[in-house]
C-alpha positions as CSV (number, residue, x, y, z in Angstrom):
1,M,-12.5,-42.5,-92.8
2,V,-16.2,-42.5,-92.3
3,E,-15.8,-43.4,-88.7
4,W,-13.3,-40.5,-88.1
5,R,-15.7,-38.1,-89.6
6,K,-18.5,-39.4,-87.5
7,G,-16.4,-38.8,-84.4
8,V,-15.7,-35.3,-85.4
9,L,-19.3,-34.7,-86.2
10,V,-20.4,-36.0,-82.9
11,R,-17.9,-33.7,-81.1
12,E,-19.1,-30.7,-83.1
13,R,-22.7,-31.5,-82.2
14,G,-21.8,-31.8,-78.5
15,F,-20.0,-28.4,-78.6
16,V,-23.0,-26.8,-80.3
17,L,-25.3,-28.2,-77.7
18,A,-23.1,-26.9,-74.9
19,V,-23.1,-23.4,-76.4
20,L,-26.8,-23.4,-76.9
21,T,-27.3,-24.5,-73.3
22,M,-25.1,-21.7,-72.0
23,I,-27.0,-19.2,-74.1
24,A,-30.3,-20.4,-72.6
25,V,-29.0,-20.1,-69.1
26,L,-27.7,-16.6,-69.7
27,S,-31.0,-15.6,-71.3
28,A,-33.0,-17.0,-68.4
29,A,-30.8,-15.2,-65.9
30,I,-31.1,-11.9,-67.7
31,L,-34.9,-12.1,-68.1
32,S,-35.5,-13.4,-64.6
33,P,-37.4,-11.2,-62.1
34,A,-34.4,-11.2,-59.8
35,A,-32.2,-9.8,-62.4
36,H,-34.6,-6.9,-62.9
37,A,-34.4,-6.1,-59.2
38,Q,-30.6,-5.7,-59.3
39,D,-28.9,-2.3,-59.4
40,K,-28.4,-0.6,-62.7
41,K,-24.7,-1.0,-62.4
42,S,-22.9,-3.2,-65.0
43,T,-23.0,-6.9,-64.3
44,T,-20.2,-9.3,-65.3
45,L,-20.6,-12.8,-66.7
46,M,-19.2,-14.3,-63.5
47,E,-21.7,-12.5,-61.4
48,L,-24.6,-13.7,-63.5
49,L,-23.4,-17.3,-63.4
50,F,-22.3,-17.5,-59.7
51,G,-23.9,-14.6,-58.1
52,D,-22.5,-11.5,-56.3
53,R,-20.5,-12.9,-53.4
54,K,-20.1,-9.4,-51.9
55,Q,-23.9,-9.1,-51.3
56,P,-26.0,-11.3,-49.1
57,A,-28.6,-13.6,-50.7
58,A,-31.4,-11.6,-49.1
59,R,-30.6,-8.7,-51.4
60,K,-30.8,-10.8,-54.5
61,E,-34.3,-11.9,-53.5
62,A,-35.6,-8.4,-53.1
63,P,-39.2,-8.0,-54.2
64,A,-39.7,-7.0,-57.8
65,G,-42.3,-4.4,-57.1
66,K,-39.8,-2.0,-55.7
67,S,-38.2,0.3,-58.2
68,K,-35.4,1.3,-55.9
69,P,-33.3,-1.4,-54.2
70,A,-32.8,-1.3,-50.4
71,T,-29.7,0.5,-49.2
72,R,-27.0,-1.2,-47.2
73,K,-26.9,1.5,-44.5
74,K,-27.9,0.5,-41.0
75,A,-31.5,1.4,-40.4
76,P,-32.3,3.5,-37.3
77,K,-34.3,1.9,-34.5
78,P,-38.0,2.4,-34.7
79,K,-39.5,5.0,-32.5
80,A,-41.7,2.4,-31.0
81,T,-38.7,0.8,-29.3
82,V,-37.9,4.1,-27.5
83,R,-41.3,4.8,-26.2
84,A,-42.3,3.5,-22.9
85,A,-44.5,0.4,-22.8
86,P,-48.2,0.8,-22.1
87,V,-49.4,0.7,-18.6
88,K,-51.4,-2.5,-19.0
89,R,-48.5,-4.4,-20.4
90,Q,-46.3,-3.3,-17.5
91,A,-48.9,-4.4,-15.0
92,A,-49.1,-7.9,-16.6
93,K,-45.3,-8.3,-16.7
94,P,-43.5,-8.9,-13.4
95,A,-41.3,-5.9,-12.7
96,S,-37.7,-6.2,-11.5
97,P,-36.6,-4.5,-8.2
98,S,-34.8,-1.8,-10.1
99,S,-37.7,-1.1,-12.4
100,A,-40.1,-1.1,-9.5
101,L,-37.9,1.4,-7.7
102,G,-37.8,3.7,-10.8
103,A,-41.5,3.4,-11.2
104,S,-42.1,4.3,-7.6
105,I,-39.8,7.4,-7.9
106,A,-41.5,8.5,-11.1
107,G,-44.9,8.0,-9.5
108,T,-43.9,9.9,-6.4
109,R,-42.8,12.9,-8.6
110,S,-45.9,12.9,-10.8
111,S,-48.9,11.6,-8.9
112,A,-48.2,11.1,-5.2
113,P,-49.4,14.1,-3.2
114,P,-46.9,15.6,-0.7
115,A,-47.3,14.2,2.8
116,S,-49.0,16.6,5.1
117,P,-47.1,17.4,8.3
118,A,-48.3,16.2,11.6
119,N,-48.4,19.7,12.9
120,P,-49.6,22.3,10.5
121,S,-47.5,25.0,12.2
122,D,-44.4,23.2,11.1
123,T,-44.8,24.5,7.6
124,V,-44.5,28.0,8.9
125,S,-41.7,27.7,11.4
126,A,-39.5,25.1,9.7
127,P,-35.9,25.4,10.8
128,T,-33.4,26.5,8.3
129,G,-30.6,24.5,9.8
130,P,-30.2,20.9,10.7
131,V,-31.0,21.6,14.4
132,E,-34.5,22.6,15.4
133,K,-34.6,25.8,17.4
134,I,-36.2,25.7,20.8
135,D,-39.1,28.0,21.7
136,A,-37.0,29.9,24.2
137,A,-34.1,30.5,21.7
138,R,-32.4,33.8,22.1
139,V,-32.6,36.2,19.1
140,I,-29.7,37.8,17.5
141,L,-31.1,40.8,15.6
142,V,-29.3,42.0,12.5
143,V,-30.1,45.4,11.1
144,G,-28.7,47.6,8.4
145,D,-28.6,47.6,4.6
146,F,-28.2,44.8,1.9
147,V,-24.7,43.9,3.2
148,A,-26.2,43.4,6.7
149,D,-28.7,41.0,5.1
150,G,-25.8,38.9,3.7
151,L,-24.2,39.1,7.2
152,S,-27.4,37.6,8.7
153,E,-27.1,34.6,6.2
154,G,-23.6,33.9,7.3
155,L,-24.6,34.1,11.0
156,A,-27.5,31.7,10.4
157,E,-25.1,29.2,8.9
158,G,-22.7,29.7,11.8
159,F,-25.4,29.1,14.4
160,E,-27.3,26.4,12.6
161,G,-26.0,23.8,15.0
162,D,-27.1,25.7,18.1
163,S,-30.7,25.2,19.0
164,T,-30.6,28.0,21.6
165,I,-29.7,30.8,19.1
166,R,-32.0,32.2,16.3
167,I,-30.9,34.8,13.7
168,V,-33.5,37.4,12.8
169,S,-32.8,39.9,10.0
170,R,-34.6,43.2,10.0
171,A,-32.3,44.8,7.4
172,S,-33.6,47.2,4.8
173,G,-31.6,46.8,1.6
174,S,-31.7,50.4,0.4
175,S,-31.5,52.0,3.8
176,G,-28.8,54.1,5.4
177,F,-28.3,57.3,7.4
178,V,-28.4,59.7,4.5
179,R,-32.0,59.1,3.2
180,D,-33.8,59.3,6.5
181,D,-36.9,60.2,4.5
182,F,-36.8,56.7,3.1
183,Y,-35.9,54.9,6.3
184,N,-35.0,56.5,9.6
185,W,-33.0,54.1,11.6
186,P,-32.8,56.1,14.9
187,T,-36.6,56.2,14.9
188,E,-37.4,52.7,13.7
189,I,-35.0,50.8,15.9
190,T,-37.0,51.4,19.0
191,A,-40.1,49.6,17.7
192,I,-38.0,46.8,16.3
193,L,-36.4,46.2,19.7
194,E,-39.7,46.1,21.4
195,E,-41.0,43.6,18.9
196,E,-38.1,41.2,18.6
197,K,-36.7,41.5,22.2
198,P,-33.3,40.3,21.0
199,G,-30.4,39.0,23.1
200,A,-27.9,40.9,21.0
201,I,-27.9,43.5,18.1
202,V,-25.6,43.5,15.1
203,M,-25.5,46.6,12.9
204,L,-23.9,47.0,9.4
205,V,-24.6,50.0,7.2
206,G,-22.9,52.5,4.9
207,S,-22.9,51.0,1.4
208,N,-25.9,53.2,0.3
209,D,-24.7,56.4,2.0
210,R,-22.3,57.7,-0.7
211,Q,-24.7,60.3,-1.9
212,Q,-25.6,63.9,-1.2
213,M,-27.4,64.8,2.0
214,R,-30.1,67.4,2.4
215,I,-29.3,69.6,5.4
216,G,-31.5,72.6,6.0
217,G,-32.8,72.6,2.5
218,V,-29.2,72.5,1.1
219,R,-27.7,69.5,-0.6
220,E,-24.2,68.8,0.8
221,A,-21.6,66.8,-1.1
222,V,-20.4,63.5,0.2
223,R,-17.8,63.8,3.1
224,S,-17.9,67.6,3.1
225,D,-17.6,69.2,6.6
226,A,-21.4,69.7,7.0
227,W,-22.1,66.2,5.5
228,T,-19.7,64.5,7.9
229,A,-21.0,66.3,10.9
230,E,-24.6,65.5,10.2
231,Y,-23.8,61.9,9.4
232,A,-22.0,61.5,12.7
233,T,-25.0,63.0,14.5
234,R,-27.4,60.5,13.0
235,A,-25.1,57.5,13.6
236,K,-24.7,58.6,17.3
237,A,-28.5,59.0,17.6
238,F,-29.0,55.4,16.4
239,A,-26.3,54.1,18.8
240,T,-27.9,56.0,21.7
241,E,-31.3,54.4,21.1
242,V,-29.7,51.0,21.1
243,G,-27.6,51.8,24.2
244,K,-30.7,52.7,26.2
245,S,-32.0,49.1,25.9
246,G,-29.0,47.7,27.6
247,I,-28.7,44.9,25.0
248,P,-25.3,43.8,23.8
249,F,-24.5,45.8,20.8
250,L,-22.0,45.0,18.0
251,W,-21.4,47.4,15.1
252,V,-19.7,45.6,12.2
253,G,-17.6,47.9,10.1
254,A,-18.1,48.4,6.4
255,P,-16.0,46.1,4.1
256,P,-13.8,47.3,1.2
257,F,-15.1,47.4,-2.3
258,K,-13.7,47.1,-5.8
259,F,-13.7,50.8,-6.5
260,S,-11.0,52.7,-4.6
261,S,-13.0,55.8,-4.1
262,M,-15.8,53.8,-2.5
263,S,-13.3,52.0,-0.2
264,N,-11.8,55.3,0.9
265,D,-15.3,56.5,1.8
266,M,-15.9,53.4,3.8
267,L,-12.8,53.9,5.8
268,A,-14.0,57.4,6.8
269,L,-17.4,56.0,7.8
270,N,-15.9,53.3,9.9
271,D,-14.2,55.9,12.0
272,I,-17.6,57.4,12.7
273,Y,-19.2,54.1,13.5
274,K,-16.3,53.2,15.9
275,A,-16.7,56.4,17.8
276,S,-20.5,56.1,18.0
277,V,-20.6,52.6,19.3
278,K,-17.8,53.2,21.9
279,E,-19.8,56.0,23.5
280,V,-22.7,53.7,24.4
281,G,-20.5,50.8,25.6
282,G,-20.8,48.7,22.4
283,E,-18.1,47.0,20.4
284,F,-16.8,47.7,16.9
285,I,-16.0,44.6,14.7
286,D,-13.4,45.4,12.1
287,I,-13.6,43.0,9.1
288,W,-11.5,45.1,6.7
289,D,-8.4,42.9,6.7
290,G,-10.3,39.8,5.8
291,F,-11.1,41.1,2.3
292,V,-7.8,42.8,1.3
293,D,-4.4,41.4,0.5
294,A,-1.1,42.1,2.3
295,E,-0.8,45.5,0.6
296,G,-4.4,46.5,1.5
297,N,-5.8,46.1,-2.0
298,F,-9.3,44.7,-2.7
299,V,-9.4,41.0,-3.5
300,T,-12.1,39.0,-5.1
301,S,-10.8,35.6,-3.9
302,G,-9.2,34.8,-0.6
303,S,-9.2,32.3,2.3
304,D,-12.4,31.3,3.8
305,V,-13.1,30.3,7.4
306,S,-11.4,27.0,6.9
307,G,-8.3,28.4,5.2
308,Q,-9.2,27.3,1.7
309,T,-8.8,29.8,-1.2
310,V,-12.3,30.6,-2.5
311,R,-14.2,33.3,-4.2
312,L,-15.5,35.9,-1.7
313,R,-17.0,38.7,-3.8
314,A,-19.3,38.9,-6.8
315,N,-18.2,40.2,-10.2
316,D,-19.5,43.6,-9.4
317,G,-17.0,44.0,-6.5
318,I,-19.8,44.9,-4.1
319,N,-21.9,41.9,-3.2
320,F,-20.6,38.8,-1.4
321,T,-20.7,35.1,-2.3
322,R,-21.8,32.5,0.2
323,S,-18.3,32.0,1.4
324,G,-17.8,35.7,1.7
325,K,-21.0,36.1,3.8
326,R,-19.8,33.3,6.0
327,K,-16.4,34.9,6.5
328,M,-17.9,38.3,7.2
329,A,-20.1,36.7,9.9
330,F,-17.2,34.8,11.4
331,Y,-15.8,38.0,12.8
332,A,-19.0,38.8,14.7
333,E,-19.8,35.2,15.5
334,R,-16.9,34.7,17.9
335,R,-17.8,37.8,19.9
336,L,-21.5,36.9,20.0
337,K,-20.7,33.5,21.4
338,A,-18.7,35.2,24.2
339,L,-21.4,37.7,24.9
340,L,-24.2,35.2,25.0
341,G,-22.2,32.5,26.8
342,T,-22.6,29.9,24.2
343,S,-18.9,29.3,23.7
344,A,-17.3,26.5,25.6
345,P,-16.3,27.7,29.1
346,R,-12.6,27.7,29.8
347,T,-11.6,25.0,32.3
348,P,-10.0,26.7,35.3
349,D,-6.6,25.8,36.4
350,P,-6.7,23.1,39.1
351,V,-5.8,24.1,42.6
352,L,-3.0,22.1,44.1
353,K,-4.6,20.8,47.2
354,P,-4.0,17.5,49.0
355,E,-7.5,16.2,48.0
356,N,-6.8,17.1,44.3
357,L,-3.5,15.3,44.1
358,T,-3.5,11.9,42.5
359,T,-2.8,9.1,45.0
360,M,0.3,7.2,44.0
361,R,1.1,4.8,46.7
362,L,2.1,1.2,46.6
363,D,-0.1,-1.4,48.2
364,P,0.9,-2.2,51.7
365,I,3.1,-5.3,52.2
366,A,1.2,-8.3,53.5
367,P,2.4,-9.4,56.9
368,G,4.7,-12.3,56.7
369,G,8.3,-13.2,57.5
370,A,11.0,-10.9,58.8
371,V,12.1,-8.3,56.2
372,E,15.9,-8.0,55.9
373,R,17.0,-4.5,55.2
374,T,20.4,-3.5,53.8
375,N,21.9,-0.2,54.8
376,P,23.1,2.0,51.9
377,V,26.7,1.4,50.9
378,A,29.1,3.9,49.5
379,F,31.0,3.2,46.3
380,T,34.3,3.8,48.0
381,D,33.5,1.4,50.9
382,P,35.6,-1.8,50.3
383,E,33.7,-3.8,52.9
384,L,30.9,-4.9,50.5
385,D,31.2,-8.6,51.3
386,G,32.7,-8.4,54.8
387,G,36.2,-8.2,53.5
388,S,38.7,-5.4,53.7
389,E,39.4,-5.1,49.9
390,L,37.3,-5.0,46.8
391,L,37.2,-8.2,44.8
392,G,40.3,-8.6,42.7
393,A,42.0,-5.6,44.2
394,E,45.8,-5.3,44.0
395,D,48.2,-2.9,45.5
396,A,47.3,0.5,44.4
397,P,49.9,1.9,42.1
398,S,51.8,4.9,43.3
399,F,51.0,8.2,41.7
400,Q,53.6,9.2,39.1
401,L,54.1,12.3,37.1
402,T,55.5,10.5,34.0
403,R,53.3,10.9,30.9
404,S,51.9,8.0,29.0
405,P,52.9,7.2,25.4
406,L,49.5,8.5,24.3
407,Q,50.1,11.9,25.9
408,K,53.6,12.0,24.3
409,L,52.1,11.3,20.9
410,V,49.2,13.7,21.1
411,E,50.9,16.6,22.9
412,D,54.6,16.3,21.8
413,G,54.2,14.3,18.6
414,V,56.7,11.7,19.9
415,P,55.7,8.2,18.7
416,P,56.2,5.3,21.1
417,D,59.2,3.0,20.8
418,A,58.9,0.6,17.9
419,Q,58.5,-3.1,18.8
420,P,61.3,-5.3,17.4
421,G,60.2,-7.0,14.1
422,R,57.4,-4.5,13.4
423,V,57.1,-2.6,10.2
424,D,57.9,0.6,11.9
425,D,61.1,-0.8,13.5
426,F,63.9,0.9,11.5
427,S,66.7,0.2,14.0
428,W,69.5,-2.4,13.3
429,S,70.8,-4.6,16.0
430,S,74.2,-6.2,16.0
431,E,72.7,-9.6,15.4
432,Q,71.1,-8.6,12.1
433,E,73.1,-8.6,8.9
434,K,73.6,-5.1,7.5
435,P,72.5,-4.9,3.8
436,T,75.3,-4.6,1.4
437,T,75.4,-1.8,-1.1
438,P,75.7,-3.1,-4.6
439,D,78.7,-2.1,-6.7
440,I,77.2,0.0,-9.4
441,T,80.5,0.5,-11.2
442,S,81.2,-3.2,-11.6
443,A,77.7,-3.8,-12.8
444,T,78.1,-1.3,-15.6
445,R,81.3,-2.7,-16.7
C-alpha cells in the first residue's frame, strides 16, 4: 500500500515539474527581447513554442531598438544603383566593346567639337541633295508667291540627283499682281533675270490676289470688269518682260483650294495666265486635275507621283504637304527636262541597211569528200526508192458512191447490221430454238 502511494506521489511530482518547466519556458519566451520586437497582433501558444513558420527567421531577429517592425513589401532599388559610375572607376575597369561604343557616342555628342571642313566654303554652298552640283550647273528660277516657294521645294527634290541642274527660288510669299505697291513683279523680274541668269523660268502666282485693286484712286471689287482688265494688263506686262529675255518660260497654273469661292477665282485667273504666257511663246502647265477628284471637287488626300494615296494638302486647305509639293512640281519637271535637254534622248529607229543587218550565215563547209545531193521529191512520186510503187502499195480501190456505215448512222440514223451473237442482234435464225410462251392459264389453275 505504501509502495503504491509512493508511485502515485512520484508521478504527481513529475507532472508538477513538467508543468513548472512549461510555465518557465513560456515566461522566458514572453519576456525575451525577440518577443517584444514582434507585431502587436495576437500570438498563439503554438507560435510561441515553435515559431511563426509563415515568416522568415530574419524577421524574428529584428533589432529591439526599432519601435516599428520592417514591412514585407519589396524595397525599391537605391538611387545609387541608377546613377552612372564615377569617371575614375570607369577608367580603372576595362570597358566592353558595347560600353566603349556608347561612351564614344556620348562623348561625341557632349564634348567632341565638330570637325571643320577641309574647304571653308563648303559650309556655305553645301548641296541639299545627295549629288553635289557642279559649278556650271544651269539654274531653274522659280518666282511667285508662297505656293511657288513650295513648288521650288518639290523641284529641288526632283532634280536632287542631277548635278547639272540647280533650283533657285526668288519667290515672295505675300506677293501678287494686285499689290504692286508691295512688290511689282513686272519691274522686279528684269533685275532678277540679270542676277541669276537662269536657264528656265517657272512662275506661279494668284493665291494672294483675291482682294480689291486700286485703279485710278478707286478700289475695284475682285473680278469686276475693271479689276479683270487691269489684272490681265499686269500679267501680260510680266510675261512680256520675261519673253524679251528669250529664256524658256513656264507658267504653272494656280491649284484648287478648299473653299469653292476661292477655287472659282483661281479658274478665272488661270485663263488670264494662259493667254498671257501664250502671247510670248511660253507654256502653261495645268496642275488642276492632280488635286481634285473625278467630279472636280477639292481633295485633301490623293495619289502621289508613285501612285500611292497620301495626304497632299494641309488642314487649312491652302498649303501643301511635302508629297503635295512634289506632285505639283512633277507637272513642271517633265517639261523642264525636255526644254533643258536633261531627259534621256529617244533612240532613233534603226535604218534597214545592209551594214546594219545582223549577219546570220553558217560557217563554210570544210573542203573534203564529194557531197551527194538529193533532188527534192514530191509526195505523189512513187519512185522514192527506185521502184514503181510505194512500199506496201496495193491495187488502188475503185471510187464508189456508196456511203459508209458511219455516214448512214450519222446522216440517216440507220445503224449498221448487227453481228451474230452480239447483244444488239435481235434476229432469229432457223437454227436457233424459238422461245416458248408459258401457259399462263395452266399455271393459275
